[in-house]
NUBA-976508 format. One record per residue (C-alpha): x, y, z; residue in three letters. Coordinates in nm, 3 decimals. Layout:
BEGIN
{{X; Y; Z}; ALA};
...
// end
This chain:
BEGIN
{{-1.978; 1.222; 6.975}; MET};
{{-1.988; 1.180; 6.599}; THR};
{{-2.166; 1.515; 6.558}; ASP};
{{-1.899; 1.686; 6.770}; ILE};
{{-1.619; 1.530; 6.563}; THR};
{{-1.782; 1.629; 6.234}; GLU};
{{-1.842; 1.981; 6.363}; SER};
{{-1.476; 2.012; 6.466}; ALA};
{{-1.360; 1.889; 6.127}; ARG};
{{-1.593; 2.130; 5.948}; SER};
{{-1.464; 2.419; 6.159}; TYR};
{{-1.103; 2.318; 6.089}; ALA};
{{-1.171; 2.305; 5.715}; MET};
{{-1.338; 2.647; 5.714}; ARG};
{{-1.054; 2.796; 5.915}; ARG};
{{-0.796; 2.636; 5.688}; GLY};
{{-0.971; 2.769; 5.377}; TRP};
{{-0.981; 3.116; 5.535}; PHE};
{{-0.608; 3.103; 5.606}; ARG};
{{-0.538; 2.982; 5.254}; PHE};
{{-0.740; 3.266; 5.100}; ARG};
{{-0.542; 3.522; 5.296}; GLN};
{{-0.231; 3.443; 5.091}; SER};
{{-0.235; 3.592; 4.743}; GLY};
{{0.052; 3.369; 4.631}; LEU};
{{-0.131; 3.058; 4.749}; SER};
{{-0.441; 3.157; 4.554}; MET};
{{-0.225; 3.229; 4.251}; LEU};
{{-0.070; 2.884; 4.281}; GLY};
{{-0.413; 2.722; 4.309}; ALA};
{{-0.534; 2.911; 4.001}; ALA};
{{-0.226; 2.811; 3.799}; LEU};
{{-0.256; 2.446; 3.903}; VAL};
{{-0.627; 2.444; 3.818}; LEU};
{{-0.553; 2.592; 3.476}; ALA};
{{-0.279; 2.335; 3.410}; VAL};
{{-0.505; 2.047; 3.514}; LEU};
{{-0.790; 2.172; 3.295}; VAL};
{{-0.556; 2.203; 2.996}; ILE};
{{-0.419; 1.856; 3.070}; ALA};
{{-0.774; 1.719; 3.042}; VAL};
{{-0.902; 1.914; 2.741}; ILE};
{{-0.578; 2.023; 2.574}; GLY};
{{-0.575; 1.778; 2.281}; PRO};
{{-0.938; 1.862; 2.199}; TRP};
{{-0.891; 2.238; 2.191}; ILE};
{{-0.567; 2.227; 1.993}; ALA};
{{-0.610; 2.429; 1.670}; PRO};
{{-0.414; 2.173; 1.464}; PHE};
{{-0.490; 1.825; 1.603}; PRO};
{{-0.329; 1.657; 1.303}; GLU};
{{0.007; 1.796; 1.413}; HIS};
{{-0.029; 1.620; 1.748}; ILE};
{{-0.050; 1.288; 1.566}; ALA};
{{0.271; 1.362; 1.377}; GLY};
{{0.140; 1.546; 1.072}; GLY};
{{0.376; 1.794; 0.907}; VAL};
{{0.334; 2.109; 0.701}; ASP};
{{0.675; 2.195; 0.559}; THR};
{{0.537; 2.491; 0.366}; ALA};
{{0.481; 2.669; 0.699}; ASN};
{{0.799; 2.572; 0.882}; ARG};
{{0.949; 2.823; 1.127}; PHE};
{{0.662; 3.070; 1.106}; ARG};
{{0.693; 3.333; 1.377}; SER};
{{0.402; 3.385; 1.622}; PRO};
{{0.095; 3.520; 1.446}; SER};
{{-0.284; 3.510; 1.460}; MET};
{{-0.287; 3.181; 1.272}; ALA};
{{-0.012; 3.032; 1.490}; HIS};
{{0.002; 3.218; 1.826}; PRO};
{{0.311; 3.019; 1.935}; PHE};
{{0.460; 2.995; 1.586}; GLY};
{{0.558; 2.673; 1.407}; THR};
{{0.857; 2.441; 1.437}; ASN};
{{1.101; 2.286; 1.191}; GLU};
{{0.829; 2.056; 1.054}; LEU};
{{0.570; 2.329; 1.019}; GLY};
{{0.378; 2.197; 1.320}; GLN};
{{0.182; 2.441; 1.533}; ASP};
{{0.374; 2.488; 1.860}; VAL};
{{0.058; 2.583; 2.051}; LEU};
{{-0.105; 2.251; 1.961}; SER};
{{0.205; 2.060; 2.067}; LEU};
{{0.229; 2.247; 2.398}; VAL};
{{-0.139; 2.187; 2.476}; LEU};
{{-0.109; 1.815; 2.404}; ALA};
{{0.222; 1.793; 2.587}; GLY};
{{0.057; 1.926; 2.902}; THR};
{{-0.142; 1.605; 2.940}; ARG};
{{0.165; 1.384; 2.895}; VAL};
{{0.385; 1.582; 3.134}; SER};
{{0.123; 1.628; 3.407}; VAL};
{{0.002; 1.267; 3.394}; LEU};
{{0.359; 1.140; 3.406}; ALA};
{{0.440; 1.365; 3.702}; GLY};
{{0.121; 1.260; 3.881}; LEU};
{{0.199; 0.894; 3.822}; GLY};
{{0.549; 0.936; 3.964}; VAL};
{{0.422; 1.111; 4.276}; VAL};
{{0.139; 0.861; 4.337}; LEU};
{{0.361; 0.555; 4.299}; ILE};
{{0.634; 0.711; 4.512}; GLY};
{{0.381; 0.812; 4.778}; THR};
{{0.215; 0.472; 4.802}; ILE};
{{0.542; 0.279; 4.809}; GLY};
{{0.717; 0.517; 5.046}; GLY};
{{0.419; 0.539; 5.282}; THR};
{{0.394; 0.162; 5.314}; LEU};
{{0.767; 0.124; 5.375}; VAL};
{{0.784; 0.410; 5.623}; GLY};
{{0.469; 0.301; 5.807}; ALA};
{{0.594; -0.054; 5.856}; VAL};
{{0.942; 0.065; 5.957}; ALA};
{{0.815; 0.317; 6.210}; GLY};
{{0.538; 0.103; 6.357}; PHE};
{{0.717; -0.233; 6.380}; VAL};
{{1.063; -0.100; 6.462}; GLY};
{{1.352; -0.333; 6.539}; GLY};
{{1.517; -0.522; 6.257}; TRP};
{{1.241; -0.431; 6.010}; ALA};
{{1.302; -0.062; 6.071}; ASP};
{{1.677; -0.104; 6.039}; GLU};
{{1.656; -0.306; 5.717}; MET};
{{1.403; -0.082; 5.542}; LEU};
{{1.576; 0.242; 5.636}; MET};
{{1.916; 0.114; 5.528}; ARG};
{{1.756; 0.023; 5.195}; LEU};
{{1.627; 0.379; 5.167}; ALA};
{{1.970; 0.517; 5.260}; ASP};
{{2.130; 0.295; 4.996}; LEU};
{{1.899; 0.438; 4.733}; LYS};
{{1.976; 0.793; 4.845}; LEU};
{{2.344; 0.732; 4.778}; VAL};
{{2.266; 0.716; 4.407}; VAL};
{{2.137; 1.047; 4.258}; PRO};
{{1.773; 1.011; 4.163}; GLY};
{{1.813; 1.136; 3.806}; LEU};
{{2.105; 0.901; 3.741}; ILE};
{{1.907; 0.603; 3.870}; LEU};
{{1.605; 0.705; 3.664}; ALA};
{{1.822; 0.737; 3.354}; MET};
{{1.967; 0.390; 3.407}; ALA};
{{1.629; 0.225; 3.465}; VAL};
{{1.466; 0.411; 3.175}; ALA};
{{1.749; 0.308; 2.944}; ALA};
{{1.711; -0.055; 3.055}; ALA};
{{1.332; -0.062; 3.020}; LEU};
{{1.328; 0.126; 2.690}; GLY};
{{1.138; 0.437; 2.580}; PRO};
{{0.774; 0.488; 2.666}; GLY};
{{0.559; 0.683; 2.907}; LEU};
{{0.494; 0.400; 3.154}; MET};
{{0.858; 0.291; 3.160}; ASN};
{{0.964; 0.648; 3.227}; MET};
{{0.715; 0.682; 3.516}; VAL};
{{0.835; 0.356; 3.672}; ILE};
{{1.198; 0.457; 3.632}; ALA};
{{1.149; 0.789; 3.810}; ILE};
{{0.917; 0.646; 4.078}; ALA};
{{1.187; 0.396; 4.182}; LEU};
{{1.397; 0.692; 4.292}; SER};
{{1.109; 0.883; 4.453}; TRP};
{{0.988; 0.668; 4.743}; TRP};
{{1.267; 0.713; 5.006}; PRO};
{{1.166; 1.072; 5.084}; GLY};
{{0.813; 0.959; 5.171}; TYR};
{{0.944; 0.659; 5.363}; ALA};
{{1.158; 0.875; 5.590}; ARG};
{{0.879; 1.132; 5.638}; LEU};
{{0.614; 0.871; 5.724}; VAL};
{{0.850; 0.677; 5.951}; ARG};
{{0.916; 0.983; 6.164}; GLY};
{{0.548; 1.072; 6.183}; GLU};
{{0.445; 0.715; 6.273}; VAL};
{{0.707; 0.695; 6.549}; ILE};
{{0.570; 1.018; 6.696}; ALA};
{{0.204; 0.911; 6.668}; ARG};
{{0.219; 0.547; 6.779}; LYS};
{{0.264; 0.647; 7.144}; GLU};
{{-0.033; 0.883; 7.149}; GLU};
{{-0.319; 0.824; 7.392}; VAL};
{{-0.572; 0.732; 7.124}; TYR};
{{-0.336; 0.463; 6.990}; VAL};
{{-0.290; 0.321; 7.338}; THR};
{{-0.669; 0.321; 7.384}; ALA};
{{-0.718; 0.137; 7.054}; ALA};
{{-0.470; -0.128; 7.159}; ARG};
{{-0.638; -0.165; 7.498}; ALA};
{{-0.970; -0.226; 7.321}; MET};
{{-0.816; -0.518; 7.133}; GLY};
{{-0.747; -0.360; 6.793}; ALA};
{{-0.502; -0.553; 6.581}; THR};
{{-0.169; -0.389; 6.490}; PRO};
{{-0.281; -0.355; 6.129}; ALA};
{{-0.604; -0.181; 6.233}; ARG};
{{-0.416; 0.051; 6.469}; VAL};
{{-0.174; 0.146; 6.193}; LEU};
{{-0.419; 0.192; 5.905}; PHE};
{{-0.724; 0.311; 6.100}; ARG};
{{-0.574; 0.529; 6.372}; HIS};
{{-0.215; 0.625; 6.287}; VAL};
{{-0.198; 0.683; 5.911}; LEU};
{{-0.516; 0.896; 5.886}; PRO};
{{-0.357; 1.138; 6.133}; ASN};
{{-0.042; 1.195; 5.927}; ILE};
{{-0.212; 1.271; 5.596}; VAL};
{{-0.139; 1.645; 5.616}; SER};
{{0.243; 1.632; 5.577}; PRO};
{{0.208; 1.371; 5.303}; ILE};
{{-0.033; 1.591; 5.105}; VAL};
{{0.199; 1.889; 5.141}; VAL};
{{0.498; 1.689; 5.019}; LYS};
{{0.297; 1.553; 4.725}; MET};
{{0.198; 1.902; 4.612}; SER};
{{0.557; 2.023; 4.637}; LEU};
{{0.692; 1.714; 4.462}; ASP};
{{0.462; 1.750; 4.161}; MET};
{{0.673; 2.033; 4.021}; GLY};
{{0.997; 1.840; 4.067}; PHE};
{{0.840; 1.528; 3.914}; ALA};
{{0.733; 1.723; 3.604}; ILE};
{{1.084; 1.867; 3.579}; LEU};
{{1.241; 1.519; 3.608}; THR};
{{1.007; 1.384; 3.339}; VAL};
{{1.108; 1.672; 3.114}; ALA};
{{1.477; 1.606; 3.191}; SER};
{{1.452; 1.246; 3.069}; LEU};
{{1.267; 1.363; 2.759}; GLY};
{{1.532; 1.631; 2.700}; PHE};
{{1.816; 1.380; 2.693}; ILE};
{{1.623; 1.144; 2.469}; GLY};
{{1.531; 0.850; 2.694}; ILE};
{{1.178; 0.954; 2.784}; GLY};
{{0.874; 0.987; 2.562}; VAL};
{{0.967; 0.965; 2.196}; ARG};
{{0.822; 1.171; 1.909}; PRO};
{{0.566; 1.208; 1.766}; PRO};
{{0.414; 1.207; 2.115}; THR};
{{0.448; 1.569; 2.232}; PRO};
{{0.611; 1.624; 2.570}; GLU};
{{0.764; 1.943; 2.707}; TRP};
{{1.115; 1.804; 2.754}; GLY};
{{1.120; 1.649; 2.409}; THR};
{{1.000; 1.975; 2.252}; LEU};
{{1.279; 2.163; 2.426}; LEU};
{{1.538; 1.908; 2.321}; SER};
{{1.448; 1.940; 1.953}; VAL};
{{1.417; 2.319; 1.959}; SER};
{{1.757; 2.386; 2.119}; ARG};
{{1.921; 2.336; 1.780}; SER};
{{1.731; 2.632; 1.641}; TYR};
{{1.803; 2.887; 1.913}; MET};
{{1.817; 3.185; 1.910}; PRO};
{{1.697; 3.239; 1.552}; ASP};
{{1.367; 3.058; 1.606}; PHE};
{{1.329; 3.130; 1.976}; TRP};
{{0.957; 3.059; 1.996}; TRP};
{{1.009; 2.685; 1.945}; THR};
{{1.180; 2.668; 2.286}; ALA};
{{1.037; 2.964; 2.477}; VAL};
{{0.672; 2.856; 2.480}; PHE};
{{0.728; 2.493; 2.591}; PRO};
{{0.966; 2.632; 2.854}; GLY};
{{0.706; 2.882; 2.974}; LEU};
{{0.447; 2.606; 3.000}; ALA};
{{0.682; 2.399; 3.214}; MET};
{{0.770; 2.701; 3.429}; PHE};
{{0.402; 2.783; 3.486}; THR};
{{0.321; 2.430; 3.599}; ALA};
{{0.619; 2.398; 3.833}; ILE};
{{0.570; 2.748; 3.973}; PHE};
{{0.201; 2.683; 4.037}; GLY};
{{0.256; 2.354; 4.219}; PHE};
{{0.531; 2.507; 4.434}; ASN};
{{0.310; 2.799; 4.536}; LEU};
{{0.021; 2.563; 4.608}; LEU};
{{0.247; 2.341; 4.817}; GLY};
{{0.371; 2.637; 5.019}; ASP};
{{0.012; 2.747; 5.079}; GLY};
{{-0.097; 2.402; 5.191}; LEU};
{{0.201; 2.377; 5.421}; ARG};
{{0.105; 2.704; 5.589}; ASP};
{{-0.251; 2.579; 5.637}; VAL};
{{-0.181; 2.220; 5.741}; LEU};
{{0.128; 2.276; 5.953}; ASP};
{{0.009; 2.255; 6.317}; PRO};
{{0.285; 2.494; 6.427}; LYS};
{{0.141; 2.763; 6.198}; ALA};
{{-0.205; 2.748; 6.352}; ARG};
{{-0.324; 3.005; 6.601}; ARG};
// end
């Protein structure tokens, strides 16, 4: 029985990978995401001017246009924009990943309990989610970030507090649909505890929509992180972050366009890649799309 199950899973994975490869946009998204993740890991070490990442300045070279020495030009402090963008990739991607992970874990637990237990627990938890949805996520994140103070971790917590209801509603609906399946009934008949039924039999079968939503949300999380940095309540200089770089450079547009264009292009590439990847995963993992 185990061999049959493993064989079926292996066949499903091969078929899914084949379907994914058939989409050029999905492969492009995967390549862009892979490039962004690699830069997030090694970016600070391959930066041509690491001293600028730590806050060093070179006023003699301020506002240099793109050249061989400075491919992305320099900013108002003479700092190499390429180095700042490379280092900012790690901050932005890690912050976005932290937001999505915290929101996923919290929302999954809330939605799983609400959908599986039902009754008053479902009503209370879902009304709490609805109450949060009344307040725009960015406004709530701004308020929490302002209360907690600047800093990467505070910013991640602030945004994650507004991120979980979407996962809670998704997981609740999936759990309600799955908890009446035959295999769940069989597990209950064999004496499995409610917790085991939920975490061993129900949740593993709703991973696909959660993964798809996570991949799609990564782009929006990065954009929200940049938004807080842009308005000055996110990561503070000298720590490089895409939103902060854009906020500072807007004062020098359009004369010194490169100070804003290259951080903006980096943000666009990351968001575009995660959106394409999410669309590709949705096409592969959506049961209705299978043939």
